[in-house]
C-alpha positions as CSV (number, residue, x, y, z in Angstrom):
1,X,-7.4,-6.1,49.2
2,X,-4.4,-4.7,47.5
3,X,-4.0,-7.9,45.5
4,X,-7.7,-7.8,44.5
5,X,-7.4,-4.2,43.4
6,X,-4.4,-5.0,41.4
7,X,-6.2,-7.9,39.6
8,X,-9.1,-5.6,38.9
9,X,-6.8,-3.0,37.3
10,X,-5.0,-5.6,35.2
11,X,-8.2,-7.2,34.0
12,X,-9.7,-3.8,33.2
13,X,-6.6,-3.0,31.1
14,X,-6.8,-6.4,29.4
15,X,-10.5,-5.8,28.6
16,X,-9.8,-2.4,27.0
17,X,-6.9,-3.8,24.9
18,X,-8.9,-6.8,23.7
19,X,-12.3,-5.3,23.2
20,X,-11.4,-1.8,21.9
21,X,-13.5,-0.4,19.1
22,X,-10.4,1.1,17.5
23,X,-9.9,0.0,13.8
24,X,-6.4,0.4,12.6
25,X,-5.1,0.2,9.0
26,X,-1.5,-0.1,7.9
27,X,-0.6,0.9,4.4
28,X,2.6,0.5,2.4
29,X,3.8,1.1,-1.1
30,X,5.6,-1.1,-3.7
31,X,6.8,-4.6,-2.7
32,X,9.2,-6.6,-4.9
33,X,11.2,-8.9,-2.6
34,X,13.8,-9.9,-5.2
35,X,13.9,-11.2,-8.8
36,X,15.4,-14.1,-10.8
37,X,15.1,-12.3,-14.1
38,X,17.2,-11.6,-16.1
39,X,19.7,-12.7,-13.4
40,X,19.3,-13.8,-9.8
41,X,19.1,-10.9,-7.4
42,X,17.7,-12.2,-4.1
43,X,18.2,-11.1,-0.5
44,X,20.2,-13.3,1.9
45,X,18.7,-16.0,4.1
46,X,15.9,-16.6,1.5
47,X,14.5,-13.2,2.4
48,X,13.7,-14.1,6.0
49,X,14.9,-10.7,7.4
50,X,13.5,-8.3,4.8
51,X,10.4,-7.4,6.8
52,X,12.1,-7.7,10.2
53,X,11.6,-4.1,11.3
54,X,8.1,-3.6,10.0
55,X,6.4,-6.7,11.2
56,X,5.5,-5.3,14.6
57,X,3.4,-2.6,12.9
58,X,1.9,-4.7,10.1
59,X,0.9,-7.5,12.4
60,X,-0.7,-5.4,15.2
61,X,-3.1,-3.5,13.0
62,X,-6.6,-4.7,12.2
63,X,-5.7,-4.9,8.5
64,X,-2.5,-4.4,6.5
65,X,-2.5,-3.5,2.7
66,X,0.2,-2.8,0.1
67,X,1.1,-3.2,-3.6
68,X,2.8,-6.3,-5.1
69,X,5.0,-4.9,-7.8
70,X,5.7,-8.0,-9.9
71,X,5.0,-11.7,-10.1
72,X,5.4,-14.7,-7.9
73,X,6.6,-17.2,-10.4
74,X,9.3,-19.8,-11.0
75,X,9.5,-19.9,-14.8
76,X,7.8,-18.3,-17.8
77,X,8.7,-15.9,-20.5
78,X,8.9,-12.1,-20.1
79,X,6.5,-9.9,-22.0
80,X,8.8,-6.9,-21.9
81,X,11.0,-5.7,-24.7
82,X,14.2,-5.6,-22.6
83,X,15.0,-2.0,-23.5
84,X,16.5,0.7,-21.4
85,X,13.1,1.5,-19.6
86,X,12.0,-2.1,-19.6
87,X,12.1,-4.2,-16.4
88,X,10.6,-7.6,-15.6
89,X,10.2,-8.8,-12.0
90,X,9.9,-12.5,-11.1
91,X,10.0,-13.4,-7.4
92,X,10.3,-17.1,-6.6
93,X,7.2,-18.7,-5.2
94,X,9.2,-19.8,-2.2
95,X,9.2,-16.2,-1.1
96,X,5.3,-16.0,-1.0
97,X,5.0,-17.0,2.7
98,X,7.1,-13.9,3.6
99,X,4.2,-11.7,2.7
100,X,1.8,-13.5,5.0
101,X,4.4,-13.7,7.8
102,X,4.9,-9.9,7.5
103,X,1.2,-9.4,8.2
104,X,-0.4,-8.5,4.9
105,X,-4.1,-9.1,4.4
106,X,-4.5,-7.6,0.9
107,X,-2.1,-6.7,-2.0
108,X,-2.9,-4.8,-5.2
109,X,-2.1,-6.3,-8.5
110,X,-3.1,-3.3,-10.5
111,X,0.3,-2.1,-11.6
112,X,2.7,-2.1,-14.5
113,X,4.6,-5.2,-13.4
114,X,1.7,-7.7,-12.7
115,X,1.8,-8.7,-16.4
116,X,5.6,-9.0,-16.7
117,X,5.2,-12.8,-17.5
118,X,1.8,-12.7,-19.1
119,X,-1.1,-14.8,-18.0
120,X,1.2,-17.5,-16.6
121,X,2.6,-14.9,-14.2
122,X,-0.8,-13.5,-13.2
123,X,-2.2,-17.0,-12.5
124,X,0.8,-18.1,-10.5
125,X,0.7,-14.8,-8.4
126,X,-3.0,-15.3,-7.7
127,X,-2.4,-18.9,-6.7
128,X,0.4,-18.0,-4.4
129,X,-1.5,-15.2,-2.7
130,X,-4.5,-17.4,-2.3
131,X,-2.4,-20.2,-0.8
132,X,-1.2,-17.6,1.8
133,X,-4.7,-16.4,2.6
134,X,-3.9,-12.9,1.2
135,X,-6.7,-11.2,-0.9
136,X,-6.0,-9.3,-4.1
137,X,-7.6,-7.5,-7.0
138,X,-6.9,-5.2,-9.9
139,X,-6.6,-7.2,-13.1
140,X,-9.3,-6.6,-15.6
141,X,-11.6,-9.5,-16.2
142,X,-10.5,-11.3,-13.1
143,X,-10.9,-10.3,-9.5
144,X,-12.5,-6.9,-9.3
145,X,-12.6,-6.6,-5.5
146,X,-12.1,-8.4,-2.3
147,X,-13.7,-8.5,1.2
148,X,-11.5,-9.1,4.2
149,X,-13.1,-9.7,7.5
150,X,-11.1,-8.8,10.6
151,X,-12.5,-8.5,14.2
152,X,-16.0,-8.6,12.8
153,X,-15.4,-5.6,10.4
154,X,-15.8,-6.2,6.7
155,X,-13.2,-4.3,4.7
156,X,-14.1,-4.0,1.0
157,X,-11.0,-3.4,-1.1
158,X,-10.4,-2.7,-4.8
159,X,-7.4,-1.7,-6.9
160,X,-6.9,0.4,-10.0
161,X,-4.0,1.1,-12.4
162,X,-3.1,2.7,-15.7
163,X,-2.2,-0.3,-17.8
164,X,-4.5,-1.9,-20.4
165,X,-4.7,-5.2,-18.4
166,X,-5.7,-3.4,-15.1
167,X,-8.9,-2.0,-13.9
168,X,-8.2,1.7,-14.9
169,X,-8.5,4.6,-12.5
170,X,-9.4,6.8,-15.5
171,X,-12.5,4.7,-16.1
172,X,-14.6,6.4,-13.5
173,X,-17.8,4.6,-14.4
174,X,-16.2,1.3,-13.5
175,X,-14.6,2.8,-10.4
176,X,-18.0,3.9,-9.2
177,X,-19.7,0.6,-10.0
178,X,-17.1,-1.3,-8.0
179,X,-17.2,1.1,-5.0
180,X,-21.1,1.0,-5.1
181,X,-20.9,-2.8,-4.9
182,X,-18.4,-2.8,-2.1
183,X,-20.6,-0.4,-0.1
184,X,-23.4,-2.9,-0.1
185,X,-21.3,-5.8,1.3
186,X,-18.7,-4.2,3.5
187,X,-18.4,-1.7,6.4
188,X,-15.2,0.1,5.3
189,X,-14.2,0.6,1.7
190,X,-10.5,0.9,0.8
191,X,-9.2,1.9,-2.7
192,X,-5.7,1.3,-4.0
193,X,-4.3,3.0,-7.0
194,X,-1.1,2.8,-9.1
195,X,-0.6,6.1,-10.9
196,X,1.4,9.2,-11.4
197,X,4.7,10.0,-13.1
198,X,7.9,8.3,-11.8
199,X,11.2,9.4,-10.4
200,X,12.9,11.5,-7.8
201,X,11.7,14.7,-9.4
202,X,8.0,13.6,-9.0
203,X,7.5,14.0,-5.3
204,X,5.1,17.0,-5.6
205,X,1.4,16.2,-6.4
206,X,0.5,18.2,-9.5
207,X,-2.9,19.6,-10.4
208,X,-4.5,17.8,-13.3
209,X,-3.3,14.7,-15.3
210,X,0.2,13.3,-15.3
211,X,1.9,11.4,-18.1
212,X,5.1,9.2,-18.1
213,X,6.8,7.5,-21.1
214,X,3.8,8.5,-23.2
215,X,1.2,7.0,-20.9
216,X,-1.6,8.8,-19.2
217,X,-1.0,8.2,-15.5
218,X,-4.2,9.9,-14.3
219,X,-5.4,13.0,-12.5
220,X,-4.9,11.6,-9.0
221,X,-6.5,14.4,-6.9
222,X,-9.6,14.0,-9.0
223,X,-9.5,10.3,-8.8
224,X,-9.0,10.1,-5.0
225,X,-11.7,12.8,-4.3
226,X,-14.1,10.9,-6.7
227,X,-13.6,7.7,-4.8
228,X,-14.4,9.4,-1.5
229,X,-17.3,11.4,-2.9
230,X,-18.8,8.0,-4.0
231,X,-18.4,6.2,-0.7
232,X,-14.7,5.1,-0.2
233,X,-13.3,5.6,3.2
234,X,-9.5,5.2,2.6
235,X,-7.5,5.7,-0.6
236,X,-3.8,4.8,-0.8
237,X,-1.6,5.2,-3.8
238,X,1.8,4.1,-5.2
239,X,3.6,4.3,-8.5
240,X,6.0,7.3,-8.5
241,X,8.6,5.4,-6.5
242,X,8.8,8.3,-4.1
243,X,6.4,9.4,-1.3
244,X,3.9,12.2,-1.8
245,X,1.5,14.2,0.3
246,X,-1.4,12.8,2.4
247,X,-4.8,14.4,2.8
248,X,-7.9,14.1,5.0
249,X,-10.8,15.0,2.7
250,X,-14.4,15.0,4.0
251,X,-13.2,13.1,7.0
252,X,-11.5,10.3,4.9
253,X,-7.9,9.6,4.5
254,X,-5.8,9.7,1.3
255,X,-2.1,8.8,0.8
256,X,-1.2,10.0,-2.7
257,X,2.0,7.9,-2.9
258,X,3.7,5.6,-0.4
259,X,6.7,5.1,-2.7
260,X,9.0,2.0,-2.6
261,X,8.6,-0.1,0.4
262,X,10.4,-3.4,0.1
263,X,12.3,-3.3,-3.1
264,X,15.9,-4.5,-2.3
265,X,16.8,-5.0,-6.0
266,X,15.7,-3.8,-9.4
267,X,14.7,-0.3,-8.4
268,X,16.7,2.8,-7.6
269,X,17.2,3.4,-3.9
270,X,19.2,6.6,-4.2
271,X,18.2,9.5,-2.0
272,X,14.4,9.9,-1.5
273,X,13.8,6.7,-3.5
274,X,14.8,4.8,-0.4
275,X,12.1,6.4,1.8
276,X,9.8,3.6,2.8
277,X,6.9,4.6,5.1
278,X,4.3,2.5,6.9
279,X,1.3,4.7,7.3
280,X,-0.8,3.6,10.2
281,X,-4.2,5.2,10.7
282,X,-7.1,4.8,13.1
283,X,-10.7,5.1,11.9
284,X,-14.1,4.6,13.5
285,X,-16.7,2.0,12.4
286,X,-18.0,4.4,9.8
287,X,-14.5,4.8,8.2
288,X,-14.0,8.3,9.5
289,X,-10.4,9.2,10.1
290,X,-9.4,9.7,13.8
291,X,-5.6,9.8,13.9
292,X,-2.5,8.4,12.3
293,X,1.2,7.9,12.3
294,X,3.9,7.9,9.6
295,X,6.5,5.3,10.6
296,X,9.9,6.1,8.9
297,X,12.0,3.4,7.3
298,X,14.9,3.5,4.8
299,X,16.1,0.9,2.3
300,X,19.6,-0.2,1.2
301,X,20.4,-2.5,-1.6
302,X,19.7,-6.2,-0.7
303,X,18.0,-5.2,2.6
304,X,14.4,-4.5,3.4
305,X,13.0,-1.5,5.1
306,X,14.9,-0.5,8.3
307,X,14.0,1.9,11.1
308,X,15.2,5.5,10.5
309,X,15.9,7.2,13.8
310,X,16.1,10.6,12.0
311,X,12.5,10.2,10.8
312,X,13.3,11.5,7.3
313,X,10.3,10.0,5.7
314,X,7.9,11.7,8.1
315,X,9.6,15.0,7.6
316,X,9.4,14.6,3.8
317,X,5.7,13.7,3.9
318,X,5.0,16.5,6.4
319,X,6.6,19.1,4.1
320,X,4.9,17.8,1.0
321,X,1.5,17.8,2.6
322,X,2.0,21.4,3.8
323,X,3.0,22.5,0.3
324,X,0.8,20.4,-1.9
325,X,-2.4,19.9,0.1
326,X,-2.6,23.0,2.4
327,X,-6.4,22.6,2.8
328,X,-6.2,19.0,4.2
329,X,-8.3,18.5,7.3
330,X,-5.3,17.1,9.1
331,X,-1.7,18.1,9.9
332,X,1.5,16.1,10.3
333,X,4.1,16.9,12.9
334,X,7.9,16.3,12.8
335,X,7.4,12.9,14.6
336,X,5.0,11.7,11.9
337,X,1.8,12.0,14.0
338,X,-1.3,12.8,11.8
339,X,-4.0,14.8,13.7
340,X,-7.2,16.5,12.7
341,X,-7.0,20.3,12.7
């Protein structure tokens, strides 16, 4: 009888684990695994260890999303001027499988490095992601949105940026049209955006529009609220190269910037620029936020995100959220747990 009771308990636990209604989403910021332009700056062992510490999170969630900052390409000519503020990123196509191995299901291409090698770079990147079974969107005139089906749930995902060749987050009519379309063919709508000024002094989320190097980088509070007001369930941002506040607005989750995530070369990793969170949230089948967790990782040059036992990223995002979005419907504690008020 004791053995029978034990088996019943084990099977009951197995059933709960396998047939839970929980929907989990993992979000990360900028990914640029290494570059061969203008010189070769690639991590050791062909990059096999760069996602080592984050794989357990990305692989266990229902869906994992991020931002691919650059191209997957083996040749081509840079479209950039090569000046002091000009960077071109070209990651070898042999690294493409690392993204799938890490657990990514969708990657945004709506950023200021997707066009670093022109149409050739865009086409090669799209081909490599397709080969790995990873969905993408964000380039104007190409793929406007994607639907990823996981565990019977249809996730409709779109991406917006601030460059001429991207679908722009300032074009609210287009944003609404794409979200409206996704609402018709998916259960949960996720919006990615690349926006905001850049640098270690840009952690705080301002009111109103931001500009950087003469570019309008958007009014990000307005944009995120607009998306949710029009039916989006999750909005995640990147672009400033530092983390920013999170918010739960009308029961839906917003991350205003997830910063650098896996950028071992080509970007500053000094101080808070090395903060690399994985934000994992749980939502119900209607996309309503239930709970979340900020997992803290740090980067060093040539190395991907590594666990931070001091939880500095969680502390930073907790403090930024308290300061910049005091009316959020959720709070963050010192361990990175996100709970509804």
